[in-house]
N, CA, C, O and the ligand as a Tripos MOL2 file, in Angstrom:
@<TRIPOS>MOLECULE
protein
  257   255    65     0     0
PROTEIN
NO_CHARGES

@<TRIPOS>ATOM
      1 N          79.4950   89.7630  114.1930 N.3       1 MET1
      2 CA         80.6530   89.1570  113.7010 C.3       1 MET1
      3 C          80.7930   87.6840  113.9060 C.2       1 MET1
      4 O          79.8910   87.1360  114.5400 O.2       1 MET1
      5 N          81.8150   86.9360  113.4540 N.am      2 ALA2
      6 CA         81.9370   85.4420  113.7430 C.3       2 ALA2
      7 C          82.1720   85.1890  114.9870 C.2       2 ALA2
      8 O          82.3880   86.1330  115.7470 O.2       2 ALA2
      9 N          82.1780   84.0390  115.3960 N.am      3 GLU3
     10 CA         82.4220   83.4500  116.7130 C.3       3 GLU3
     11 C          82.9920   82.0460  116.6080 C.2       3 GLU3
     12 O          82.5070   81.2530  115.8010 O.2       3 GLU3
     13 N          83.9360   81.7360  117.3440 N.am      4 CYS4
     14 CA         84.7250   80.4550  117.3670 C.3       4 CYS4
     15 C          83.8340   79.2480  117.1790 C.2       4 CYS4
     16 O          82.9180   79.2580  118.0010 O.2       4 CYS4
     17 N          83.8130   78.3790  116.4920 N.am      5 TYR5
     18 CA         83.0720   77.1580  116.1440 C.3       5 TYR5
     19 C          83.4580   76.0370  117.2890 C.2       5 TYR5
     20 O          82.6330   75.1590  117.5410 O.2       5 TYR5
     21 N          84.6370   76.0750  117.9320 N.am      6 ILE6
     22 CA         84.9460   75.1930  118.9400 C.3       6 ILE6
     23 C          84.6420   75.6620  120.3210 C.2       6 ILE6
     24 O          83.9320   74.9870  121.0670 O.2       6 ILE6
     25 N          85.1100   76.6880  120.6440 N.am      7 CYS7
     26 CA         85.0340   77.2700  122.1410 C.3       7 CYS7
     27 C          84.0180   78.3570  122.3030 C.2       7 CYS7
     28 O          83.6480   78.6940  123.4280 O.2       7 CYS7
     29 N          83.5300   78.9480  121.1510 N.am      8 GLY8
     30 CA         82.1610   79.8270  121.2040 C.3       8 GLY8
     31 C          82.6260   81.0310  121.6650 C.2       8 GLY8
     32 O          81.7550   81.8090  122.0540 O.2       8 GLY8
     33 N          83.9540   81.4530  121.7370 N.am      9 LYS9
     34 CA         84.3610   82.8310  121.7980 C.3       9 LYS9
     35 C          83.6530   83.7950  120.9420 C.2       9 LYS9
     36 O          83.4870   83.3700  119.7990 O.2       9 LYS9
     37 N          83.2420   84.8400  121.1420 N.am     10 LYS10
     38 CA         82.3920   85.6070  120.4930 C.3      10 LYS10
     39 C          83.4190   86.8960  119.8800 C.2      10 LYS10
     40 O          84.4160   87.3290  120.4570 O.2      10 LYS10
     41 N          82.9210   87.3220  118.6740 N.am     11 ASP11
     42 CA         83.6570   88.6490  118.1960 C.3      11 ASP11
     43 C          85.0400   88.2750  118.0650 C.2      11 ASP11
     44 O          85.8990   89.0010  118.5650 O.2      11 ASP11
     45 N          85.4030   87.0550  117.3510 N.am     12 ILE12
     46 CA         86.6740   86.9210  117.0040 C.3      12 ILE12
     47 C          87.3110   87.8700  116.0160 C.2      12 ILE12
     48 O          86.6240   88.4270  115.1600 O.2      12 ILE12
     49 N          88.5520   88.0530  116.1160 N.am     13 SER13
     50 CA         89.2280   89.2100  115.3650 C.3      13 SER13
     51 C          88.9970   88.9740  113.7030 C.2      13 SER13
     52 O          88.6170   87.9330  113.1670 O.2      13 SER13
     53 N          89.3100   90.1430  113.1090 N.am     14 LYS14
     54 CA         89.3970   89.9400  111.7380 C.3      14 LYS14
     55 C          90.6030   89.1900  111.3930 C.2      14 LYS14
     56 O          90.5780   88.5530  110.3400 O.2      14 LYS14
     57 N          91.5900   89.1690  112.0740 N.am     15 ASN15
     58 CA         92.7550   88.4850  111.8790 C.3      15 ASN15
     59 C          92.6000   86.8890  111.9540 C.2      15 ASN15
     60 O          93.2100   86.0900  111.2440 O.2      15 ASN15
     61 N          91.7140   86.5990  112.8980 N.am     16 GLU16
     62 CA         91.5190   85.1990  113.3080 C.3      16 GLU16
     63 C          90.4480   84.6570  112.2030 C.2      16 GLU16
     64 O          90.4690   83.4460  111.9830 O.2      16 GLU16
     65 N          89.6660   85.3340  111.6080 N.am     17 VAL17
     66 CA         88.6690   85.0480  110.5850 C.3      17 VAL17
     67 C          89.7760   84.8740  109.1960 C.2      17 VAL17
     68 O          89.6560   83.9750  108.3640 O.2      17 VAL17
     69 N          90.6260   85.7140  109.1710 N.am     18 GLY18
     70 CA         91.4570   85.8080  108.0660 C.3      18 GLY18
     71 C          92.3010   84.5460  107.9670 C.2      18 GLY18
     72 O          92.4510   84.0530  106.8490 O.2      18 GLY18
     73 N          92.8520   83.9910  108.9970 N.am     19 LEU19
     74 CA         93.5800   83.0310  109.1710 C.3      19 LEU19
     75 C          92.8080   81.6340  108.9760 C.2      19 LEU19
     76 O          93.3690   80.6740  108.4460 O.2      19 LEU19
     77 N          91.5740   81.5890  109.4090 N.am     20 THR20
     78 CA         90.7090   80.5410  109.1290 C.3      20 THR20
     79 C          90.5260   80.2380  107.5580 C.2      20 THR20
     80 O          90.5140   79.1010  107.0880 O.2      20 THR20
     81 N          90.3980   81.3230  106.8820 N.am     21 LYS21
     82 CA         90.1580   81.5170  105.5570 C.3      21 LYS21
     83 C          91.2980   80.9280  104.7590 C.2      21 LYS21
     84 O          91.1070   80.1150  103.8540 O.2      21 LYS21
     85 N          92.5580   81.3880  105.1440 N.am     22 LYS22
     86 CA         93.8260   81.0780  104.6080 C.3      22 LYS22
     87 C          94.1180   79.7560  104.9010 C.2      22 LYS22
     88 O          94.5490   79.0890  103.9600 O.2      22 LYS22
     89 N          93.9780   79.1650  106.0760 N.am     23 LEU23
     90 CA         94.5090   77.8800  106.5360 C.3      23 LEU23
     91 C          93.4370   76.8100  106.3980 C.2      23 LEU23
     92 O          93.7330   75.6850  105.9940 O.2      23 LEU23
     93 N          92.1610   77.1570  106.7380 N.am     24 ILE24
     94 CA         91.2090   76.1180  106.5010 C.3      24 ILE24
     95 C          90.6210   76.0950  105.1860 C.2      24 ILE24
     96 O          90.4010   75.0330  104.6030 O.2      24 ILE24
     97 N          90.3270   77.3530  104.6420 N.am     25 GLY25
     98 CA         89.6870   77.3860  103.2060 C.3      25 GLY25
     99 C          88.8200   78.6240  103.1940 C.2      25 GLY25
    100 O          88.1210   78.9870  104.1400 O.2      25 GLY25
    101 N          88.9330   79.2240  102.0500 N.am     26 ARG26
    102 CA         88.2770   80.4360  101.7290 C.3      26 ARG26
    103 C          86.6440   80.2020  102.0490 C.2      26 ARG26
    104 O          85.9530   81.0800  102.5660 O.2      26 ARG26
    105 N          86.2480   79.1720  101.7470 N.am     27 ASN27
    106 CA         84.8920   79.1240  101.9040 C.3      27 ASN27
    107 C          84.1660   78.4670  103.2110 C.2      27 ASN27
    108 O          82.9830   78.1410  103.3120 O.2      27 ASN27
    109 N          85.2100   78.3640  104.1880 N.am     28 SER28
    110 CA         84.7640   77.6940  105.4000 C.3      28 SER28
    111 C          83.6250   78.5810  105.7620 C.2      28 SER28
    112 O          83.4910   79.7460  105.3870 O.2      28 SER28
    113 N          82.7510   77.8530  106.5920 N.am     29 LYS29
    114 CA         81.6220   78.4790  107.2120 C.3      29 LYS29
    115 C          81.8590   78.4030  108.7240 C.2      29 LYS29
    116 O          81.0700   78.9550  109.4910 O.2      29 LYS29
    117 N          82.8780   77.7650  109.1460 N.am     30 LYS30
    118 CA         83.2880   77.7030  110.4730 C.3      30 LYS30
    119 C          84.4820   78.5550  110.7640 C.2      30 LYS30
    120 O          85.4880   78.4890  110.0580 O.2      30 LYS30
    121 N          84.3810   79.3880  111.8370 N.am     31 PHE31
    122 CA         85.6370   80.0660  112.1710 C.3      31 PHE31
    123 C          86.3190   79.6570  113.4000 C.2      31 PHE31
    124 O          85.6640   78.9980  114.2080 O.2      31 PHE31
    125 N          87.4940   79.9400  113.6520 N.am     32 TYR32
    126 CA         88.0630   79.5610  114.9680 C.3      32 TYR32
    127 C          88.9270   80.7070  115.3680 C.2      32 TYR32
    128 O          89.5120   81.4880  114.6180 O.2      32 TYR32
    129 N          88.9110   80.6800  116.8880 N.am     33 CYS33
    130 CA         89.9520   81.6690  117.4620 C.3      33 CYS33
    131 C          91.1910   81.1900  117.1780 C.2      33 CYS33
    132 O          91.3020   80.0850  116.6460 O.2      33 CYS33
    133 N          92.2480   81.9240  117.4820 N.am     34 ILE34
    134 CA         93.5860   81.6260  117.2890 C.3      34 ILE34
    135 C          94.0640   80.3660  118.1970 C.2      34 ILE34
    136 O          94.8530   79.5450  117.7300 O.2      34 ILE34
    137 N          93.6500   80.2740  119.2590 N.am     35 SER35
    138 CA         94.0870   78.9210  120.2150 C.3      35 SER35
    139 C          93.4560   77.7230  119.6930 C.2      35 SER35
    140 O          94.1160   76.6880  119.6010 O.2      35 SER35
    141 N          92.1340   77.7720  119.3130 N.am     36 CYS36
    142 CA         91.4160   76.7010  118.8060 C.3      36 CYS36
    143 C          92.2730   76.2340  117.2070 C.2      36 CYS36
    144 O          92.6520   75.1020  116.9070 O.2      36 CYS36
    145 N          92.3820   77.2850  116.5150 N.am     37 LEU37
    146 CA         93.0520   76.9490  115.2440 C.3      37 LEU37
    147 C          94.5160   76.3410  115.5900 C.2      37 LEU37
    148 O          94.9390   75.3640  114.9730 O.2      37 LEU37
    149 N          95.2210   76.9400  116.5560 N.am     38 ALA38
    150 CA         96.5170   76.1610  116.8030 C.3      38 ALA38
    151 C          96.3090   74.7350  116.9580 C.2      38 ALA38
    152 O          96.8120   73.8370  116.2820 O.2      38 ALA38
    153 N          95.4740   74.6340  117.9680 N.am     39 GLU39
    154 CA         95.0090   73.1140  118.3520 C.3      39 GLU39
    155 C          94.6380   72.2280  116.9280 C.2      39 GLU39
    156 O          95.2120   71.1790  116.6380 O.2      39 GLU39
    157 N          93.6830   72.7940  116.1950 N.am     40 GLN40
    158 CA         93.3100   72.0280  114.8730 C.3      40 GLN40
    159 C          94.6390   71.7290  114.0830 C.2      40 GLN40
    160 O          94.8670   70.6030  113.6420 O.2      40 GLN40
    161 N          95.5190   72.8010  113.9210 N.am     41 LEU41
    162 CA         96.3470   72.6480  113.0510 C.3      41 LEU41
    163 C          97.8500   72.0520  113.5850 C.2      41 LEU41
    164 O          98.9000   71.9450  112.9520 O.2      41 LEU41
    165 N          97.5810   71.7530  114.8130 N.am     42 GLU42
    166 CA         98.7550   71.4300  115.7440 C.3      42 GLU42
    167 C         100.1190   72.2120  115.4210 C.2      42 GLU42
    168 O         101.1970   71.7690  115.0260 O.2      42 GLU42
    169 N          99.7270   73.4880  115.7100 N.am     43 VAL43
    170 CA        100.8730   74.5110  115.7190 C.3      43 VAL43
    171 C         100.8020   75.3010  117.0650 C.2      43 VAL43
    172 O          99.9190   75.0990  117.8980 O.2      43 VAL43
    173 N         101.7320   76.1500  117.2000 N.am     44 THR44
    174 CA        101.5390   77.0870  118.5340 C.3      44 THR44
    175 C         100.8260   78.2620  117.8940 C.2      44 THR44
    176 O         100.7550   78.4250  116.6760 O.2      44 THR44
    177 N         100.2430   79.1600  118.9120 N.am     45 THR45
    178 CA         99.6730   80.4800  118.5820 C.3      45 THR45
    179 C         100.7620   81.2880  118.1140 C.2      45 THR45
    180 O         100.6140   82.0050  117.1240 O.2      45 THR45
    181 N         101.9850   81.2220  118.8260 N.am     46 GLU46
    182 CA        103.2020   82.0540  118.1370 C.3      46 GLU46
    183 C         103.3420   81.9730  116.6540 C.2      46 GLU46
    184 O         103.4060   82.9320  115.8850 O.2      46 GLU46
    185 N         103.3860   80.5210  116.3090 N.am     47 GLU47
    186 CA        103.6090   80.4050  114.9600 C.3      47 GLU47
    187 C         102.4930   81.0410  113.9830 C.2      47 GLU47
    188 O         102.7670   81.5450  112.8940 O.2      47 GLU47
    189 N         101.1940   80.9450  114.5300 N.am     48 LEU48
    190 CA        100.1410   81.6030  113.7740 C.3      48 LEU48
    191 C         100.3010   83.1100  113.8070 C.2      48 LEU48
    192 O         100.2270   83.7540  112.7610 O.2      48 LEU48
    193 N         100.5110   83.6740  114.9460 N.am     49 LYS49
    194 CA        101.0770   84.9880  114.9790 C.3      49 LYS49
    195 C         101.9890   85.5470  114.0260 C.2      49 LYS49
    196 O         101.8150   86.6540  113.5170 O.2      49 LYS49
    197 N         103.0360   84.7350  113.7600 N.am     50 ASP50
    198 CA        104.0030   84.8570  112.6330 C.3      50 ASP50
    199 C         103.4030   84.9160  111.2030 C.2      50 ASP50
    200 O         103.6930   85.7410  110.3360 O.2      50 ASP50
    201 N         102.3890   83.7500  111.0980 N.am     51 LYS51
    202 CA        101.7390   83.7260  109.8060 C.3      51 LYS51
    203 C         100.9920   85.0600  109.3650 C.2      51 LYS51
    204 O         100.9640   85.5870  108.2530 O.2      51 LYS51
    205 N         100.3630   85.4740  110.6190 N.am     52 ILE52
    206 CA         99.4710   86.6960  110.4310 C.3      52 ILE52
    207 C         100.4840   87.9120  109.9840 C.2      52 ILE52
    208 O         100.0700   88.6690  109.1070 O.2      52 ILE52
    209 N         101.6520   88.1160  110.4820 N.am     53 GLU53
    210 CA        102.5400   88.9340  110.0430 C.3      53 GLU53
    211 C         103.1350   88.8210  108.6310 C.2      53 GLU53
    212 O         103.4920   89.7940  107.9670 O.2      53 GLU53
    213 N         103.2070   87.5260  108.2330 N.am     54 GLU54
    214 CA        103.6350   87.1370  106.8550 C.3      54 GLU54
    215 C         102.6460   87.6920  105.9440 C.2      54 GLU54
    216 O         102.9710   88.4350  105.0180 O.2      54 GLU54
    217 N         101.3480   87.3200  106.2060 N.am     55 PHE55
    218 CA        100.2960   87.5350  105.3220 C.3      55 PHE55
    219 C         100.2180   89.1190  105.1820 C.2      55 PHE55
    220 O         100.1720   89.6770  104.0850 O.2      55 PHE55
    221 N         100.2110   89.6170  106.0940 N.am     56 LYS56
    222 CA        100.1940   91.2330  106.1370 C.3      56 LYS56
    223 C         101.1260   91.8180  105.4790 C.2      56 LYS56
    224 O         100.8390   92.8440  104.8610 O.2      56 LYS56
    225 N         102.3990   91.3280  105.4570 N.am     57 ASN57
    226 CA        103.3560   91.9710  104.6960 C.3      57 ASN57
    227 C         103.3800   91.6060  103.3080 C.2      57 ASN57
    228 O         104.0320   92.2290  102.4690 O.2      57 ASN57
    229 N         102.5890   90.4820  103.0320 N.am     58 GLU58
    230 CA        102.1050   90.3080  101.4570 C.3      58 GLU58
    231 C         101.1500   91.1960  101.0670 C.2      58 GLU58
    232 O         100.7950   91.2160   99.8890 O.2      58 GLU58
    233 N         100.6900   91.9180  101.8550 N.am     59 GLY59
    234 CA         99.5360   92.7740  101.5310 C.3      59 GLY59
    235 C          98.0450   92.3090  101.4540 C.2      59 GLY59
    236 O          97.1240   92.9240  100.9160 O.2      59 GLY59
    237 N          97.9820   91.0540  102.1210 N.am     60 CYS60
    238 CA         96.6720   90.5200  102.2240 C.3      60 CYS60
    239 C          95.5760   91.1620  102.8840 C.2      60 CYS60
    240 O          95.6510   91.3390  104.1000 O.2      60 CYS60
    241 N          94.4720   91.5690  102.1830 N.am     61 LYS61
    242 CA         93.3660   92.1580  102.5950 C.3      61 LYS61
    243 C          92.7970   91.6010  103.8530 C.2      61 LYS61
    244 O          92.2670   92.3370  104.6850 O.2      61 LYS61
    245 N          92.8990   90.2910  104.0080 N.am     62 LEU62
    246 CA         91.9370   89.6300  105.0640 C.3      62 LEU62
    247 C          92.5670   89.9730  106.4250 C.2      62 LEU62
    248 O          92.0500   89.5200  107.4470 O.2      62 LEU62
    249 N          93.7220   90.7980  106.4880 N.am     63 PHE63
    250 CA         94.3510   91.0510  107.6780 C.3      63 PHE63
    251 C          94.5890   92.4850  108.1310 C.2      63 PHE63
    252 O          94.8890   93.3590  107.3180 O.2      63 PHE63
    253 N          94.4640   92.7060  109.3480 N.am     64 GLU64
    254 CA         94.7130   94.1550  109.6750 C.3      64 GLU64
    255 C          95.6540   94.4540  110.4520 C.2      64 GLU64
    256 O          95.8730   95.6330  110.7310 O.2      64 GLU64
    257 ZN         88.2020   78.9400  120.1130 Zn       65 ZN65
@<TRIPOS>BOND
     1     1     2 1
     2     2     3 1
     3     3     4 2
     4     3     5 am
     5     5     6 1
     6     6     7 1
     7     7     8 2
     8     7     9 am
     9     9    10 1
    10    10    11 1
    11    11    12 2
    12    11    13 am
    13    13    14 1
    14    14    15 1
    15    15    16 2
    16    15    17 am
    17    17    18 1
    18    18    19 1
    19    19    20 2
    20    19    21 am
    21    21    22 1
    22    22    23 1
    23    23    24 2
    24    23    25 am
    25    25    26 1
    26    26    27 1
    27    27    28 2
    28    27    29 am
    29    29    30 1
    30    30    31 1
    31    31    32 2
    32    31    33 am
    33    33    34 1
    34    34    35 1
    35    35    36 2
    36    35    37 am
    37    37    38 1
    38    38    39 1
    39    39    40 2
    40    39    41 am
    41    41    42 1
    42    42    43 1
    43    43    44 2
    44    43    45 am
    45    45    46 1
    46    46    47 1
    47    47    48 2
    48    47    49 am
    49    49    50 1
    50    50    51 1
    51    51    52 2
    52    51    53 am
    53    53    54 1
    54    54    55 1
    55    55    56 2
    56    55    57 am
    57    57    58 1
    58    58    59 1
    59    59    60 2
    60    59    61 am
    61    61    62 1
    62    62    63 1
    63    63    64 2
    64    63    65 am
    65    65    66 1
    66    66    67 1
    67    67    68 2
    68    67    69 am
    69    69    70 1
    70    70    71 1
    71    71    72 2
    72    71    73 am
    73    73    74 1
    74    74    75 1
    75    75    76 2
    76    75    77 am
    77    77    78 1
    78    78    79 1
    79    79    80 2
    80    79    81 am
    81    81    82 1
    82    82    83 1
    83    83    84 2
    84    83    85 am
    85    85    86 1
    86    86    87 1
    87    87    88 2
    88    87    89 am
    89    89    90 1
    90    90    91 1
    91    91    92 2
    92    91    93 am
    93    93    94 1
    94    94    95 1
    95    95    96 2
    96    95    97 am
    97    97    98 1
    98    98    99 1
    99    99   100 2
   100    99   101 am
   101   101   102 1
   102   102   103 1
   103   103   104 2
   104   103   105 am
   105   105   106 1
   106   106   107 1
   107   107   108 2
   108   107   109 am
   109   109   110 1
   110   110   111 1
   111   111   112 2
   112   111   113 am
   113   113   114 1
   114   114   115 1
   115   115   116 2
   116   115   117 am
   117   117   118 1
   118   118   119 1
   119   119   120 2
   120   119   121 am
   121   121   122 1
   122   122   123 1
   123   123   124 2
   124   123   125 am
   125   125   126 1
   126   126   127 1
   127   127   128 2
   128   127   129 am
   129   129   130 1
   130   130   131 1
   131   131   132 2
   132   131   133 am
   133   133   134 1
   134   134   135 1
   135   135   136 2
   136   135   137 am
   137   137   138 1
   138   138   139 1
   139   139   140 2
   140   139   141 am
   141   141   142 1
   142   142   143 1
   143   143   144 2
   144   143   145 am
   145   145   146 1
   146   146   147 1
   147   147   148 2
   148   147   149 am
   149   149   150 1
   150   150   151 1
   151   151   152 2
   152   151   153 am
   153   153   154 1
   154   154   155 1
   155   155   156 2
   156   155   157 am
   157   157   158 1
   158   158   159 1
   159   159   160 2
   160   159   161 am
   161   161   162 1
   162   162   163 1
   163   163   164 2
   164   163   165 am
   165   165   166 1
   166   166   167 1
   167   167   168 2
   168   167   169 am
   169   169   170 1
   170   170   171 1
   171   171   172 2
   172   171   173 am
   173   173   174 1
   174   174   175 1
   175   175   176 2
   176   175   177 am
   177   177   178 1
   178   178   179 1
   179   179   180 2
   180   179   181 am
   181   181   182 1
   182   182   183 1
   183   183   184 2
   184   183   185 am
   185   185   186 1
   186   186   187 1
   187   187   188 2
   188   187   189 am
   189   189   190 1
   190   190   191 1
   191   191   192 2
   192   191   193 am
   193   193   194 1
   194   194   195 1
   195   195   196 2
   196   195   197 am
   197   197   198 1
   198   198   199 1
   199   199   200 2
   200   199   201 am
   201   201   202 1
   202   202   203 1
   203   203   204 2
   204   203   205 am
   205   205   206 1
   206   206   207 1
   207   207   208 2
   208   207   209 am
   209   209   210 1
   210   210   211 1
   211   211   212 2
   212   211   213 am
   213   213   214 1
   214   214   215 1
   215   215   216 2
   216   215   217 am
   217   217   218 1
   218   218   219 1
   219   219   220 2
   220   219   221 am
   221   221   222 1
   222   222   223 1
   223   223   224 2
   224   223   225 am
   225   225   226 1
   226   226   227 1
   227   227   228 2
   228   227   229 am
   229   229   230 1
   230   230   231 1
   231   231   232 2
   232   231   233 am
   233   233   234 1
   234   234   235 1
   235   235   236 2
   236   235   237 am
   237   237   238 1
   238   238   239 1
   239   239   240 2
   240   239   241 am
   241   241   242 1
   242   242   243 1
   243   243   244 2
   244   243   245 am
   245   245   246 1
   246   246   247 1
   247   247   248 2
   248   247   249 am
   249   249   250 1
   250   250   251 1
   251   251   252 2
   252   251   253 am
   253   253   254 1
   254   254   255 1
   255   255   256 2
@<TRIPOS>SUBSTRUCTURE
     1 MET1         2 RESIDUE 1 A MET
     2 ALA2         6 RESIDUE 1 A ALA
     3 GLU3        10 RESIDUE 1 A GLU
     4 CYS4        14 RESIDUE 1 A CYS
     5 TYR5        18 RESIDUE 1 A TYR
     6 ILE6        22 RESIDUE 1 A ILE
     7 CYS7        26 RESIDUE 1 A CYS
     8 GLY8        30 RESIDUE 1 A GLY
     9 LYS9        34 RESIDUE 1 A LYS
    10 LYS10       38 RESIDUE 1 A LYS
    11 ASP11       42 RESIDUE 1 A ASP
    12 ILE12       46 RESIDUE 1 A ILE
    13 SER13       50 RESIDUE 1 A SER
    14 LYS14       54 RESIDUE 1 A LYS
    15 ASN15       58 RESIDUE 1 A ASN
    16 GLU16       62 RESIDUE 1 A GLU
    17 VAL17       66 RESIDUE 1 A VAL
    18 GLY18       70 RESIDUE 1 A GLY
    19 LEU19       74 RESIDUE 1 A LEU
    20 THR20       78 RESIDUE 1 A THR
    21 LYS21       82 RESIDUE 1 A LYS
    22 LYS22       86 RESIDUE 1 A LYS
    23 LEU23       90 RESIDUE 1 A LEU
    24 ILE24       94 RESIDUE 1 A ILE
    25 GLY25       98 RESIDUE 1 A GLY
    26 ARG26      102 RESIDUE 1 A ARG
    27 ASN27      106 RESIDUE 1 A ASN
    28 SER28      110 RESIDUE 1 A SER
    29 LYS29      114 RESIDUE 1 A LYS
    30 LYS30      118 RESIDUE 1 A LYS
    31 PHE31      122 RESIDUE 1 A PHE
    32 TYR32      126 RESIDUE 1 A TYR
    33 CYS33      130 RESIDUE 1 A CYS
    34 ILE34      134 RESIDUE 1 A ILE
    35 SER35      138 RESIDUE 1 A SER
    36 CYS36      142 RESIDUE 1 A CYS
    37 LEU37      146 RESIDUE 1 A LEU
    38 ALA38      150 RESIDUE 1 A ALA
    39 GLU39      154 RESIDUE 1 A GLU
    40 GLN40      158 RESIDUE 1 A GLN
    41 LEU41      162 RESIDUE 1 A LEU
    42 GLU42      166 RESIDUE 1 A GLU
    43 VAL43      170 RESIDUE 1 A VAL
    44 THR44      174 RESIDUE 1 A THR
    45 THR45      178 RESIDUE 1 A THR
    46 GLU46      182 RESIDUE 1 A GLU
    47 GLU47      186 RESIDUE 1 A GLU
    48 LEU48      190 RESIDUE 1 A LEU
    49 LYS49      194 RESIDUE 1 A LYS
    50 ASP50      198 RESIDUE 1 A ASP
    51 LYS51      202 RESIDUE 1 A LYS
    52 ILE52      206 RESIDUE 1 A ILE
    53 GLU53      210 RESIDUE 1 A GLU
    54 GLU54      214 RESIDUE 1 A GLU
    55 PHE55      218 RESIDUE 1 A PHE
    56 LYS56      222 RESIDUE 1 A LYS
    57 ASN57      226 RESIDUE 1 A ASN
    58 GLU58      230 RESIDUE 1 A GLU
    59 GLY59      234 RESIDUE 1 A GLY
    60 CYS60      238 RESIDUE 1 A CYS
    61 LYS61      242 RESIDUE 1 A LYS
    62 LEU62      246 RESIDUE 1 A LEU
    63 PHE63      250 RESIDUE 1 A PHE
    64 GLU64      254 RESIDUE 1 A GLU
    65 ZN65       257 GROUP 0 **** ****
């Protein structure tokens, strides 16, 4: 599976990969764990977790 481009965290979750695709770009070859993604986007991990819930509620298949 994917690993975080910044901190090298291995086996980042499907939700983290999904968030990268949604927020950075569907064709991104780089993936980020939730804490590095929060840093990149200058938001909190809590906000990102809310986002995950939102996308899930929309029925987005990138999330579980
Ligand atoms: Zn990371």
